[in-house]
C-alpha positions as CSV (number, residue, x, y, z in Angstrom):
1,M,35.0,-8.6,6.3
2,S,32.3,-10.1,8.5
3,D,28.6,-9.8,7.7
4,V,27.8,-7.0,10.2
5,V,25.3,-4.2,9.5
6,L,25.7,-0.8,11.2
7,V,22.3,0.9,11.7
8,T,22.7,4.5,12.7
9,G,19.6,5.7,14.6
10,G,18.9,2.0,15.1
11,A,17.3,2.6,18.5
12,G,14.6,4.8,16.9
13,F,11.1,3.8,15.8
14,I,11.9,2.6,12.3
15,G,15.4,1.6,13.4
16,R,14.3,-1.0,16.0
17,H,12.1,-2.7,13.4
18,V,14.9,-2.7,10.9
19,V,17.3,-4.1,13.5
20,R,14.9,-6.9,14.4
21,A,14.3,-7.8,10.7
22,L,18.1,-8.0,10.1
23,I,18.8,-10.2,13.2
24,D,15.8,-12.4,12.4
25,G,17.4,-12.8,8.9
26,G,20.7,-14.0,10.4
27,R,22.7,-10.7,10.3
28,R,24.7,-9.3,13.2
29,V,23.8,-5.7,13.9
30,R,25.6,-2.8,15.5
31,V,23.5,0.3,16.5
32,L,24.8,3.8,16.8
33,D,22.2,6.1,18.5
34,A,22.4,9.2,20.7
35,L,19.1,8.2,22.5
36,I,18.0,11.9,22.6
37,P,15.4,12.6,25.3
38,Q,12.8,14.1,23.0
39,V,12.4,10.6,21.5
40,H,13.7,8.2,24.1
41,G,13.1,9.9,27.4
42,D,15.7,8.9,30.0
43,R,16.2,5.3,28.9
44,E,19.6,3.8,28.7
45,R,18.4,1.3,26.1
46,P,14.9,0.9,24.5
47,V,13.2,-2.1,26.0
48,D,12.2,-3.3,22.5
49,L,15.7,-3.0,20.9
50,H,16.7,-6.5,20.0
51,P,18.8,-7.9,22.8
52,E,21.4,-9.3,20.4
53,A,22.0,-5.8,18.9
54,E,25.3,-4.2,19.9
55,L,24.5,-0.6,21.0
56,I,27.0,2.3,20.9
57,R,25.4,5.3,22.5
58,A,27.0,8.2,20.7
59,D,26.1,11.2,18.5
60,V,26.5,10.6,14.7
61,R,28.6,13.8,14.7
62,D,31.1,12.3,17.0
63,E,34.0,11.4,14.7
64,T,35.7,9.1,17.1
65,A,32.6,7.1,17.8
66,V,31.6,6.9,14.2
67,R,35.0,5.6,13.1
68,A,34.8,2.9,15.8
69,A,31.2,2.1,14.7
70,V,32.1,1.5,11.0
71,T,35.1,-0.7,11.8
72,G,34.5,-4.3,10.8
73,V,31.0,-3.8,9.2
74,D,29.9,-4.9,5.8
75,S,27.2,-2.4,5.1
76,V,25.4,0.6,6.7
77,I,21.8,1.6,7.0
78,H,21.7,5.3,7.8
79,L,18.6,6.4,9.7
80,A,20.1,8.8,12.2
81,A,18.3,12.2,11.9
82,E,16.3,14.8,13.6
83,V,12.7,14.4,12.4
84,G,9.9,17.0,12.2
85,V,9.0,19.6,9.5
86,G,7.6,22.1,12.0
87,Q,10.4,22.0,14.5
88,S,13.0,22.2,11.7
89,M,11.8,25.7,10.8
90,Y,13.1,27.1,14.1
91,A,15.7,24.5,15.4
92,V,17.6,25.2,12.2
93,D,21.1,24.7,13.5
94,R,20.2,21.4,15.3
95,Y,18.6,19.9,12.2
96,V,21.3,20.9,9.8
97,A,24.0,19.8,12.2
98,V,22.6,16.3,13.0
99,N,21.2,15.5,9.6
100,D,23.8,16.9,7.3
101,L,27.0,17.3,9.3
102,G,26.2,13.9,10.8
103,T,25.9,12.3,7.4
104,A,29.2,14.0,6.3
105,V,31.0,12.6,9.4
106,L,29.6,9.1,8.6
107,M,30.7,9.3,4.9
108,Q,34.1,10.7,5.9
109,A,34.6,7.6,8.1
110,L,33.4,5.3,5.3
111,I,35.9,6.9,2.9
112,E,38.6,5.7,5.2
113,R,36.9,2.3,5.8
114,P,34.7,1.5,2.8
115,V,31.8,-0.9,3.0
116,R,29.8,-2.8,0.4
117,R,26.6,-0.8,0.5
118,V,25.1,2.3,2.2
119,V,21.3,2.7,2.4
120,V,20.1,6.1,3.5
121,A,16.6,7.0,4.7
122,S,15.4,9.9,2.6
123,S,11.9,11.4,2.8
124,M,8.9,12.2,0.8
125,S,9.3,15.8,2.2
126,I,11.9,16.5,-0.5
127,Y,9.1,16.6,-3.1
128,G,7.3,19.5,-1.5
129,E,3.9,19.4,-3.1
130,G,3.4,16.1,-4.9
131,L,2.9,15.8,-8.6
132,Y,-0.2,17.5,-10.1
133,H,-1.9,17.6,-13.5
134,D,-3.6,20.7,-14.9
135,V,-7.0,20.6,-16.5
136,E,-5.4,19.6,-19.8
137,G,-3.6,16.6,-18.1
138,T,-0.1,18.2,-18.3
139,P,2.1,17.1,-15.4
140,L,3.3,19.9,-13.1
141,E,6.4,19.1,-11.1
142,T,6.8,22.4,-9.2
143,V,3.5,23.6,-7.6
144,E,3.5,26.2,-4.9
145,R,0.6,27.8,-3.0
146,M,0.1,30.7,-0.8
147,P,-2.0,30.6,2.4
148,P,-5.6,31.2,1.2
149,A,-7.4,34.5,1.6
150,P,-10.8,34.3,3.5
151,G,-13.2,32.3,1.4
152,D,-10.6,30.7,-0.8
153,G,-9.9,27.0,-0.9
154,W,-6.7,25.3,0.2
155,D,-5.9,23.4,-3.0
156,P,-3.4,24.7,-5.5
157,V,-4.8,26.3,-8.7
158,D,-3.2,27.4,-12.0
159,R,-2.7,31.0,-13.0
160,R,-6.2,31.2,-14.3
161,G,-7.6,29.9,-11.0
162,R,-8.5,26.5,-12.2
163,P,-8.0,23.6,-9.8
164,L,-5.0,21.3,-10.2
165,V,-5.4,17.5,-9.7
166,P,-3.0,15.7,-7.4
167,V,-1.7,12.4,-8.8
168,P,0.8,9.8,-7.5
169,T,4.3,11.2,-7.2
170,P,7.1,9.3,-8.9
171,E,10.8,9.5,-8.1
172,W,11.5,11.5,-11.3
173,K,9.6,14.5,-9.9
174,R,11.8,17.5,-9.4
175,P,12.5,18.2,-5.7
176,N,10.9,21.3,-4.2
177,L,12.3,21.8,-0.7
178,A,9.6,23.5,1.3
179,S,11.2,23.1,4.8
180,V,14.5,22.9,6.6
181,Y,13.8,19.2,7.3
182,A,13.3,18.6,3.6
183,L,16.5,20.4,2.7
184,T,18.5,18.3,5.2
185,K,17.0,15.0,4.0
186,Y,17.9,15.9,0.4
187,V,21.5,16.6,1.4
188,Q,21.6,13.3,3.2
189,E,20.4,11.5,0.1
190,R,22.8,13.3,-2.3
191,L,25.9,13.0,0.0
192,T,25.3,9.2,0.1
193,L,24.6,8.8,-3.6
194,T,27.5,11.0,-4.6
195,L,30.3,9.7,-2.3
196,A,29.5,6.0,-2.1
197,P,30.3,5.2,-5.8
198,A,33.2,7.6,-5.8
199,Y,34.9,5.3,-3.2
200,G,33.9,1.9,-4.5
201,M,30.7,1.5,-2.4
202,E,27.1,1.1,-3.5
203,G,24.6,3.8,-2.5
204,V,20.8,3.5,-2.2
205,A,18.2,6.1,-1.0
206,L,14.7,5.2,0.2
207,R,12.2,8.1,0.2
208,L,9.9,7.1,3.1
209,F,6.3,8.4,3.1
210,N,4.2,8.5,6.3
211,V,5.4,5.6,8.4
212,Y,3.2,4.3,11.3
213,G,3.1,1.4,13.7
214,P,3.8,0.3,17.2
215,G,6.9,1.8,18.8
216,Q,6.6,5.5,17.8
217,A,7.5,8.1,20.4
218,L,4.0,9.1,21.6
219,S,5.3,12.0,23.7
220,N,7.2,13.6,20.9
221,P,4.9,16.2,19.3
222,Y,7.0,16.2,16.1
223,T,6.7,12.5,15.4
224,G,4.4,10.9,12.7
225,V,0.9,12.3,12.5
226,L,-0.8,9.0,13.5
227,A,1.3,8.8,16.7
228,I,0.5,12.4,17.5
229,F,-3.3,11.7,17.0
230,A,-3.1,8.6,19.1
231,S,-1.4,10.4,21.9
232,R,-4.1,13.1,21.9
233,I,-6.9,10.5,21.8
234,A,-5.3,8.4,24.6
235,N,-5.5,11.6,26.8
236,G,-9.1,12.2,25.9
237,A,-8.3,15.1,23.6
238,R,-9.3,15.8,20.0
239,P,-6.6,15.4,17.2
240,L,-5.7,18.8,15.9
241,V,-5.9,18.9,12.1
242,F,-4.4,21.8,10.2
243,E,-6.2,23.4,7.1
244,D,-9.5,21.7,6.3
245,G,-8.4,18.1,6.9
246,R,-8.7,17.1,3.2
247,Q,-5.0,17.1,2.5
248,R,-3.9,13.7,1.4
249,R,-0.9,11.5,2.4
250,D,0.3,7.9,2.0
251,F,0.6,5.8,5.1
252,V,2.9,2.7,5.2
253,H,3.3,0.3,8.0
254,V,6.8,0.1,9.7
255,S,7.0,-3.7,9.0
256,D,6.8,-3.0,5.3
257,V,9.4,-0.3,5.6
258,A,11.8,-2.6,7.4
259,R,11.3,-5.1,4.6
260,A,12.1,-2.4,2.1
261,F,15.4,-1.7,3.8
262,L,16.4,-5.3,3.7
263,L,15.7,-5.4,0.0
264,A,17.6,-2.2,-0.6
265,L,20.6,-3.7,1.3
266,D,20.9,-6.8,-0.8
267,H,19.0,-6.5,-4.1
268,P,21.4,-6.4,-7.1
269,A,19.2,-3.8,-8.8
270,A,19.2,-1.4,-5.9
271,P,22.6,0.4,-6.2
272,G,22.4,4.0,-7.4
273,G,18.6,4.0,-7.1
274,V,16.2,6.3,-5.3
275,F,12.9,4.5,-4.4
276,N,9.6,5.6,-2.9
277,V,8.6,3.4,0.0
278,A,4.9,3.8,0.6
279,S,1.6,1.9,0.3
280,G,0.4,3.5,-2.9
281,R,-2.9,4.4,-1.3
282,D,-3.8,8.0,-0.3
283,R,-6.0,9.1,2.6
284,S,-7.1,12.4,4.0
285,I,-5.7,13.6,7.3
286,A,-9.2,14.1,8.7
287,E,-10.1,10.5,7.7
288,I,-7.0,9.3,9.5
289,G,-8.0,11.1,12.6
290,R,-11.4,9.4,12.6
291,E,-10.1,6.0,11.9
292,I,-7.5,6.0,14.6
293,A,-10.1,7.2,17.1
294,A,-12.4,4.4,16.1
295,A,-9.6,1.8,16.4
296,M,-8.9,3.1,19.9
297,G,-12.6,2.8,20.8
298,R,-13.2,6.5,20.9
299,K,-15.6,7.2,18.0
300,D,-17.0,10.1,20.2
301,I,-13.7,12.0,19.6
302,E,-13.8,14.0,16.3
303,P,-10.8,15.8,14.8
304,E,-10.6,19.5,15.5
305,I,-10.3,21.2,12.1
306,M,-8.1,24.3,12.7
307,H,-8.4,26.1,9.3
308,K,-4.8,27.2,9.8
309,T,-1.6,26.0,8.1
310,R,2.0,25.6,9.2
311,I,4.8,27.2,7.2
312,G,6.6,24.4,5.4
313,D,3.5,22.2,5.1
314,I,2.3,20.9,1.8
315,R,-1.2,20.1,0.6
316,H,-1.0,16.7,-1.2
317,C,1.7,14.2,-1.6
318,F,1.2,10.5,-2.1
319,A,3.4,7.9,-3.9
320,D,3.8,6.2,-7.2
321,T,5.3,2.9,-6.0
322,G,6.0,1.4,-9.4
323,L,9.7,1.8,-9.4
324,A,10.3,-0.1,-6.1
325,R,7.9,-2.8,-7.3
326,E,9.7,-3.2,-10.7
327,R,13.3,-2.9,-9.5
328,L,13.2,-4.3,-6.0
329,G,10.1,-6.5,-6.0
330,F,8.7,-4.4,-3.1
331,A,5.1,-3.8,-2.5
332,A,3.5,-2.9,0.8
333,E,1.6,-5.8,2.3
334,R,0.1,-4.7,5.6
335,D,-3.6,-4.0,5.6
336,F,-4.2,-0.4,6.9
337,R,-7.0,-1.2,9.3
338,E,-5.2,-4.2,10.7
339,G,-2.2,-1.9,11.2
340,L,-4.3,0.7,13.0
341,A,-5.8,-2.0,15.3
342,E,-2.2,-3.1,16.2
343,L,-1.2,0.5,16.8
344,A,-4.3,1.1,19.0
345,D,-3.6,-2.0,21.0
346,W,0.0,-0.9,21.6
347,V,-1.0,2.6,22.6
348,A,-3.4,1.2,25.2
349,R,-0.4,-0.3,27.0
350,Q,1.7,2.9,26.9
351,E,1.9,6.2,28.8
352,A,1.6,9.2,26.5
353,E,2.3,12.8,27.5
354,D,0.3,15.1,25.2
355,R,2.6,17.9,24.2
356,V,0.9,18.9,21.0
357,V,-0.6,22.2,22.3
358,E,2.8,23.2,23.6
359,A,4.3,22.5,20.2
360,R,1.6,24.5,18.4
361,R,2.2,27.5,20.7
362,E,5.9,27.3,19.9
363,L,5.1,27.5,16.2
364,E,2.5,30.3,16.7
365,T,4.9,32.3,18.8
366,R,7.5,32.2,16.0
367,G,4.9,33.1,13.3
368,L,5.0,29.7,11.7
369,V,1.2,29.2,11.7
370,A,-0.9,31.2,9.4
């Protein structure tokens, strides 16, 4: 079997970086991507998709196309998915169909034509709230919170009203699926890790945290938060920040993510594993809004703190990256501020349609903002 890698969703933001890394490393690459308008506009082929990549424009749910795509490949990186916590809460059929049925179609094709290894893109969203400690230092794997009453804080508390302390979230934390998107990503992960070894293949899942970098879909209001903020700022508008802006996340550059996929594809310790892919550094969302504004030369634009929450959102989740470091030798290398400067430079050369207010109204109309 020839050394060809199939990358589903390979024309997307992360996919294009993975494809380039694979080809630069001497691999041949086949891409299966539907090129949906919400992400790609009306392009027939993204201009920054590596010219040596073979592109099959087809839906991952198309059994005939998927069977053709897996023929003659050595391994698969499965990135194809609808992405967006908020949108998943009302476009339920679309998210479940693409993410879960699409993965089932892919795995069915691989049962008939097994490959060496399948690496699936999972998500930090499956954790729900990250790991917390109570005041005695006891780990709490399943933390839920209600929207606060007037005057209350946003952070989770214990039954006695005492604050809980967010700590880095390891892979052993019990999943707590707080959105349709999270549910579908967990199904993608489990389908891969269940079926691959049953048919003589190796399966690996990477739980990606907040990925940023050049190439994100700036006109897609359900893409990563940094791209959404950058799109607003590029149009002279203030980034919209839910809650009080102090919720904390972990941001990892897309070049580090691409490197993690290559390690997961080849490292002998990867099969059967689930690994966090993140920077290991947490930052508040309001801080992120100010930093990207500064990087874009717009320190005059301050985030708009909305003091509202979206159903399905969580308060704090940032990564414990120890397992990926120990098993795969992976650690994020890209400096955050250098990455922001690169993103700002790229945004300055793009046209970005700001559709965030439209998306917020859609959520509010459906009662998904409290």
